[in-house]
N, C-alpha and C positions, 0 to 999 in steps of 0.2 A: 021778508026776515032782516036781510043784511039795513036796508033804508028803515025800520024799527031799530035794530040798534044803533044806527049813525044818530036817530032821532034823540036814543035815550042817552046815549056821548055827550050830546051838545047839551042838552040840557042837566046831564050831572056835573058837568063844566063850565057852564054858563058863567057862575062867580071864582072860576079857577084860573091861572097864569095861560092857561093854553087855549083862553077861548080868545086871544086876541088873533086878529084877522088882518090886523096889517103890515104884517113882517114881510118883507122882501123873497122873491121863493130862496134863495140862499144863506137865508138866516132862520129857515122852518127845517127844526129836527124831522130824522126820519119816523120816528113816532107820531108826529101831525101828518107828516104827508103819506102815512100811510094805516090811517085809522085805529092808529095804538096796537097794530099787528106784526112791526117789526120793532126793533131797536138799530143803533146807529153801526156802525164801522168804523173800524180806526180811519180810514179814508175819508168818510162822511165827517165824523167829528175835527181831523184836518182838515178839513174842506170850510168846516163853519168857524173856525177858528183863525183861518186865512181871510173870510169874506169879512169875520165882525172886525180886526185889526183894520182893514184899512177904510171901515167907517168910524173907527174912533181912535184918538192919541191919547186915551186914558187906557187903554191897554198894550201889552207887550207880552208876545210868545216869547217862550226858550224851550229847548228840550233838557230833559233831567238828566236823559241818558239813553241807550240804547236797547232793547228786550235783545234775548238769544239772534229772533231773527230779522233784525237787524231794524224793526221797526223804532222811531224817535217817539220817546213817553215826552208828549206836550204839557208845560206848565204855563197857567194864564197872568200874568200881571195885573191885577184891575189896581188902578192908584190915583189922584187926580193932579197930583203930582208929576204925572208921566215917571214913574219910577222903573229902570230898566235891571238895577244892578241892586244888592243885598247892600253892598254899602248906601247906596243912595237912600233906600227903605230906612237903616238902622238912623242914617242924618236925621230924617224929620222926627222921631221920636215918637211916630208912632206904631202899634202895635204890629204885628204880621199875622193873618189867619189862613192859617190854612187847609184845607179842605179836597178829600179826594174821594173818587167815585172808584167801581169798579177794578176793586182790589182781588175783588173774585167776580170772574168773568160774565156769570149767569146771574148776578145780583147788579141789573144796569140800570137802575131808577137814580142813583148816583151822577151818573155820566149825563142821563139826560137833562137832568134838572140845574145842573153845574151849566149847560151852555143856556138854557131857556135864562136862569140867573144873571147870566151876562148879557144878555140882549137889554133886559129891565134894567140895570144897572148901567150900564153905557150909554143906551140908546133908548129906554123907556125912563119909566118914574120913581125910580131907585137909586139916581145918583146920589143922594145922602148919604147915603150906604159907606160911600167914600171921601167924607166927613174927616173921621176921626182913625180910619184904620188902613193897613195894604191888605187885600186880598190875594191870594194864589190860589187856582182850582187847579184839580190835576185832575181831567174827569176821566180819563179810561188808564188808571196804572197797569193793568195787566191787559197793554195792547195785544202782545202776539193770541191770548187766548180768547180774547174778543172776537176774531175774527172764525175762531171753528165752531160757528154756529149747527146747532144741529136739533130738529128737536127731543124732547123728553129727557134734556139734562136736570130740568128744574120742577118734576112730576107735583112737587106742592104748588105751581103758579100754575098749573092747569092748561099748559101753553100758551100761555098769555104774560109775554109775544109770545109767537109761534116757536122762534128759535133763540137759543140762546149760545154763547159761549162756557167756557170753562172752568173749573174751579181754581185748577193750579195754573202756574206758568208754565211754559214749554221748557224748563228742569224738571218738571213734575212736583214742586215746593208749590205749597199753600206759601202765599205770601204776605199771609196772618198771622203766621206760625213761626217768621222768620225773625223775629226782632232781637233775638240775643243771639243767636249766631249765624244772623250774615252772610249765607250763601248764595241767596238771589241775586239775579245782577240789579234788580229792580229796586232792592231793599237797599243794595251799595249805594247804587244812582239817587236812591231818595234822601241818603245820609250825605252824598259829600255834593249834592248839588243843592239840594232846599235845607234840609234840616240844621245842618250844621253853619252854612254859611248867612240864612236866614232867618234863623232859630224862631219858629211861630210860638207864639205868646200860649196862642189856641189852634189843635190839631181836633180835625172831626171827621173821621173815617165811617163814609156811607155803605151800609148793608141791605140784604133783605133777609128777611128770617128764611132757614131751612125748613120750614112748616110745623112750627110752634101755634099752636091751637090759642089764644085770646079771644078778644074783643076789641084792641086798641088798633086803630088805624097804622098806628108807628108805635114801638116802644125806645127805652134808649139807654141810655149806661155811661158813669165819669169814668175815666180812668181810675179804676180800683187800687187804693192804700195798700201797699206790701209795709215794705221799709223805709218809703220815702218822705219827704215831708207832708204833714195834714194840709196845710192850707193850699194849695188847688186844688186835692179833691174834696173839700169842705165848699170852697167855694162856687164849684159847677154843682155839686150833690145838691147841698141844703138853700142858696140862693138862685143859679144861673135856672137849671133847668126845672123848680119847680114854678119860677116866674114864668119860663119860656111856656108849658106847660097849658098854666090858668092863660096867659093868653092868647097862645092857641085856638081853645076853647073858646073863650069869651070871641073872639073875631072870627073864627072859621066853623065853628062847632063840631071842630075835629077834637078826638079824646086821646091822646098818649098817654103812657105810664113809664113805668122800669121795666129792664128786657129782664126773663127770665122764663123758663117751662115749669109746669107742675107734672108728674108723673100717677097717672091714673092707676097706678100698683098701689097709689096711697089712698082708692074709694075714693068714691065721688059724695059730698062736693070738696075739693082741695080744701086742705087747712095749711100749705109750704108752697110757697114760689120760689125755684132758683136761679138765680143767675147764673151767668158762668165762671170761670176761675178768674185769679187771680194774675196770672203770671204773665212776665214782662216780654213774652215772647208774644203776643199780642200787643200792634203799636199800641193802641190807644193806654195801654196799662203803663207802657214802658214811659209814659211823657211825665208821671208822679216821680219818678227817679230822677228825670231832668229836670225839677221844680217849674214844671210846666203844666197847663192846663189840657184836656181832651175830653173829646167826647165820640162815644157809639151811635150812631144812628142804624135802626132795624125796621124798616116796613116791614107791612105784613101779607106773608109770600099770599094768603088766601081770601085777598083781593085784588081785582083787576090790575092790568098792568098801568090804567091812565089812572085808577084811585090812588095807586102806591106811588107815582110819579105826584099827584097833586099834596099826599101827606108828607112826603120828604121836600117836596118844595116850600110847604107852609115849614117845615121846620128850620131848616134850613134858612130860608129869609127869616126868620122869627131868631134864628140864634146870632145872626147876622146884623138884627135891629139893637142887638142886647151889648153886641160886642161892640158895636159902636158907639152907645150911650155909655157904654161902662169902659173905656176903653182904660182909662188914667187907672183906676181901680185892678185891673185884670193887670196890667201893670206890674203895679204897688205889689197885688197878691204874691205876683210869680216871684218878683224881688226881692220881701221879706223872707218867701220859703228857703231863696238862695241865699241871704244874707245867714240866713240862722242855721242852714246846714254847715256851710263854712265855720259859722262862730263852733258849732255844738261837734263837728269833727276836727277843729283846732284842740278841742279841750273835750277830748274822749273819754279820757281816763274811766275808765270802768265803764264804758257806754258801750251795752247791749242791745242789742237788734234783731231781729224775727229774719229766722233761714227758710222755714217751711211755715206753713200757714193752713189753716180748717177753717173753709167757709160757716160760718152763726149768722143768726137772724139779727137782723139791721135794724127791725121792728112791725107794725102790723099796718098791714094795706085796708083803707078802709074803701068800696065800693070799688072793687075789684071787680075787672070787666071779664066776661067767659063764654061762650058757646055751653050750653047745659047738656049733659050728658042722661041717659036714662038708663038702668039696667035690664039686659035682655038675657032672658037664660037660653041656654044652647042644648041641642039636644044630650050632650053626653051631663047634662046636670050643670053645667061650669057657667058662672055667670060673665057676662062682659059687657060692657058700657060703650053706648052707641049715641052718636054727637047726633043733636038737636040743631036746628036754626034757629032757633030762640039765645037769644044774648039774655043773661041774669048779672046780678050784682052781688057780688058774695062781700060777705064782712069779717073783720077780722082774719083775714089770711095771711101768714106770717111769710115776710119777705125774706130769704135768708140773701144776703149782700155784703155783708161787713167781713173780715180777714182776720181772724184772730193765730198769732205767732202760735205754733206746736212747738217749734227749737228756736233758742237762740246764741248769738254769739257773740263775744267782744269784738268790737271794732278796733282795729289798729291803726296804728298811725300812719302807715303802710307797710304796702305789702312787694315781696322780691323775686321777681322772676329768674329762674335760669333763662340764659342767652341760648338755650337750645327750641327754645319754645316761642320760636319767628311767630308764628301761625296765630298764637294767642296775643302775641305785643299785637299783630296786626289787625285782629279783634277789635281788641282794648280802642285803636286808633281809631279805626272806623266808625268807631262809637262817640267819637270827639273828646276820648279821653286823654291826657297829657302824660304822658311818660318820660321817664328820664334814662339815658344809658348810664351805666357808670363809667368814669374815666378811672378808677384805681380799685384796687382790691381794698374792701371793708368788713368790717365784723359787728356783727348787726343782732341784737339783744329782742327776744320773744316767743314766739311759739311755733311749734310742729303740728300739724294735725295726724297721727296713726290712724290710717284707714286700714281696720279690723275686719270689715264685712262690706263687700261689694255688691247689688245687684243691678241685673240689667234688664229691659225689659222684655217680655220672651216675643214680645208681636212689634214688629217696623212702625216707626212715625218719624213721618219727612225724613226715611232713609235712614233713620236711627234706632238704635238700642238704648233708649234713654237709660240712665244709668244714676245710681244711689248710693250714695256708702253713710257708713257709720263707723265714727268710734272716738277718740277722743285726744283733744289739745293737750298737750305737756311743754313746761316751759324747755328752751332751748337757744345756744347762742351758735350762729353758723358765720361761714367766712363764705364770702362773694368775690366774684371776682370782675375785672374791668370787661365792659359789655354783658352784663347782666342787666336787666329791667327794673327798676325803681319805680313804684305805680303812689303817689302820695294819696292820702287819703283828703285831705283838707284842696279840695276845688269843686267847682259848681257840679260833678257827677260821681263825688264822694260814694252817694246812695248806690248810683248802679253798679259802682266800681264794687262794693262793697257785695253786691247782689249775684255780679259775672262770676268775684275769684273766691267768694265762700265754700269751702268743699262739701257743705252740709247743706247748700241752696237749691232749693227743689227746680229753679230753671236757670242757674249759672254752667258756665262754661264745663265744667265736669259735668252737668246731667247731659248735655250734647258732644259727648265724646272725645273732648278734644284732649282726653288725660289719658285715655285708651291703653297705647301703645306703652306711656311709660310705667303703667299700673301690671299691663301684665306682664312684662319682661323682669318685674321684681317680685311678682307675687309669689310666695314660700308659704306652703302649708303652717299653719299655725303662727304664722309670723305676720306683724303690719308692715305696711308699705307707707312708707312717707310722702304724705302730700309735699310736690315741688314747690310751692307757693307758701312764700313763709311768710308770717306777718309779724312784724317789727314791730314791738308794744312799749318799747325804750327807745332813744333816739341813738339815733345810731352813731358810732364809735370814729 
């Protein structure tokens, strides 16, 4: 039986990147050495990076930081110009493309694929991918939890590989829900050592689904549009991803499609397919607020490990083909978003942006692929749906993947934050937001938000009881003292500032309990509490 499996594996992978047999032992990855039963440990990833760095001058490895358990989080810089620093990268004028794997340590395909791609780019046939771009690969972002391998952690993967690590990091945090509050050591390291200095033009996050049944080898999503500039989203969603999907189909006969899920509670066949939400706590979604492009990759959990590696490899390699061929266009699109964001915020009189959003239809999916379900009558007379092994193609399934504002707020000239909110100011700085500390007392005109209702989630999420407030803005004039913080909106991250600081934002810092103590101390029955962040509407006097 083992011999038969090996034979089938060789046949299945004959045209795949891991059919290569000429690599030296220290450049073979753990899945290849184990017949795709095992995934790489942190030490094995580090050993691979050491080995390949010894063989090529076009790669340099640095650590973005250390995990709670003291493990380095390695980043490999791939460049024909032998780049070692962010300053050197910017001097070339080439875009930086950042790709990470293992943000969830049970979703290991991206980790393996990035090492395989390094071999092909640095020592194989894909050196051309370094002509017009600089690549940053972080194969093992969630280092600690990668090595806490056990069976049964990913039941939808049917123990393929046999053992994988944990989803959360050593602090018990989901690293893909930390983009706004920035509590994880890994998140802080990512921003301070990669996102801010290197300023990637494209961010790619590699995942595997949690068990969604469809019939695509891989699904994808752009960074969703909320209150950011539309250009990066439109480029990725309307041009880049469709072209890559068509290319992968033509070259490798792999069928990719948009990420989402349907509910059998709505019946069969499905009429609706829903993506995930727009919140910028998800790193991919935050990049639109940063005037940059981003892509979510989700391998299909119900394929075997070697198949998921193959699909992810082909997707990432085609992304890199596309970014290499369209490097100038990517830079120009992001720059336009940045310039137009600054212009709109400098002339923001009366401008409103969304602070809360709902998912609405984007359009109809043609040739939607899914495993078929049949109805089965149970002994109690009720009906359940049972999945068959047959793949079916459905027409006119409504794809819910657009986000429409349900609440909007006026965009201010700036915000002023009392000096007592040091943690708030530090969070903004970690995001790369420019903050001014007042050197003298001032009087400002604008608006204050009167909090009339506070709702806290009853169930903890990421260690927080997520908060939501309702109330109203009223015109006001307030005095502020030396040492208070002023945050001007007319800066490249102005849209992110707005999302973080608006009181009614559905994923702002109020949501993540940064103001809980302040509100609790001032809450009086039937009387509103003034939100402490002041919106400057007119120029400061």
